[in-house]
C-alpha positions as CSV (number, residue, x, y, z in Angstrom):
1,M,26.0,-8.7,-9.3
2,T,25.4,-12.2,-7.7
3,P,22.1,-13.9,-7.6
4,E,22.1,-13.5,-3.9
5,T,22.6,-9.7,-4.3
6,A,19.6,-9.6,-6.7
7,L,17.4,-11.7,-4.6
8,E,18.1,-9.3,-1.7
9,E,17.1,-6.1,-3.8
10,I,13.9,-7.9,-5.2
11,S,13.1,-8.9,-1.5
12,R,13.8,-5.0,-0.4
13,G,11.7,-3.8,-3.2
14,L,8.6,-6.4,-2.4
15,Q,8.8,-5.3,1.3
16,M,8.7,-1.5,0.3
17,A,5.7,-2.3,-2.0
18,L,3.9,-4.2,0.9
19,T,4.9,-1.1,3.2
20,L,3.4,1.4,0.7
21,G,0.2,-0.5,-0.3
22,G,-0.6,-2.2,3.0
23,P,-2.4,0.5,4.8
24,A,-4.4,1.3,1.9
25,L,-5.4,-2.3,0.9
26,V,-6.2,-3.0,4.8
27,A,-8.5,0.2,5.0
28,V,-10.4,-0.8,1.8
29,L,-10.6,-4.2,3.0
30,V,-12.1,-3.3,6.3
31,V,-14.4,-0.8,4.9
32,G,-15.8,-3.2,2.2
33,V,-16.5,-5.9,4.8
34,A,-18.2,-3.4,7.1
35,V,-20.5,-2.2,4.3
36,G,-21.2,-5.4,2.9
37,V,-22.3,-6.6,6.4
38,L,-24.4,-3.4,6.9
39,Q,-25.9,-3.9,3.2
40,A,-26.6,-7.5,4.1
41,A,-28.3,-6.5,7.1
42,T,-30.5,-3.9,5.6
43,Q,-30.8,-5.7,2.4
44,I,-29.9,-2.5,0.4
45,N,-28.5,-3.7,-2.9
46,E,-27.1,-0.5,-4.3
47,P,-23.7,-1.1,-6.0
48,T,-22.6,2.5,-5.7
49,I,-22.5,2.9,-1.9
50,P,-19.6,0.6,-1.2
51,F,-17.6,2.1,-4.0
52,V,-18.0,5.7,-2.8
53,V,-17.5,4.4,0.9
54,K,-14.1,2.8,-0.1
55,V,-13.0,5.8,-2.0
56,V,-13.8,8.0,1.0
57,G,-11.8,5.6,3.4
58,L,-8.9,5.3,1.0
59,V,-8.8,9.0,1.0
60,V,-8.9,9.5,4.5
61,V,-6.1,6.7,5.1
62,M,-4.0,8.2,2.3
63,A,-4.2,11.7,4.1
64,A,-3.4,10.1,7.4
65,T,-0.5,8.0,6.2
66,G,0.8,9.9,3.0
67,H,3.5,11.8,4.6
68,F,4.9,8.8,6.4
69,L,4.7,6.5,3.4
70,L,6.3,9.2,0.9
71,G,9.2,9.5,3.3
72,R,9.8,5.9,3.4
73,L,9.7,5.8,-0.4
74,V,12.2,8.7,-0.7
75,A,14.6,7.2,1.9
76,F,14.2,3.9,-0.1
77,T,15.0,5.5,-3.3
78,A,17.9,7.6,-2.0
79,D,19.5,4.4,-0.3
80,L,19.1,2.6,-3.6
81,F,20.8,5.2,-5.6
82,H,23.7,5.1,-3.0
83,R,23.9,1.4,-3.3
84,I,24.2,1.4,-7.2
85,P,27.9,1.6,-7.4
86,H,28.2,-1.4,-5.0
87,L,25.4,-3.3,-6.9
88,I,27.2,-2.8,-10.2
89,G,30.8,-3.3,-9.2
């Protein structure tokens, strides 16, 4: 395996990690900012409220995008398994 091939595979892996983690991270970020602004406006300082709302938002996003993300992960893994002979030899 050449260094270029290794870097290409690392790049593909990192892109897949961003693809899989991106929707969840963006959802939690947006929900966290919205709840933070709401808490600042109402001066409610209860720490469990943002946690529960973030978990609910994450569950909703995973329910909505889980099938797509799992399909991408399975396709990536199958493609990687098919490329193993090329990577080794």
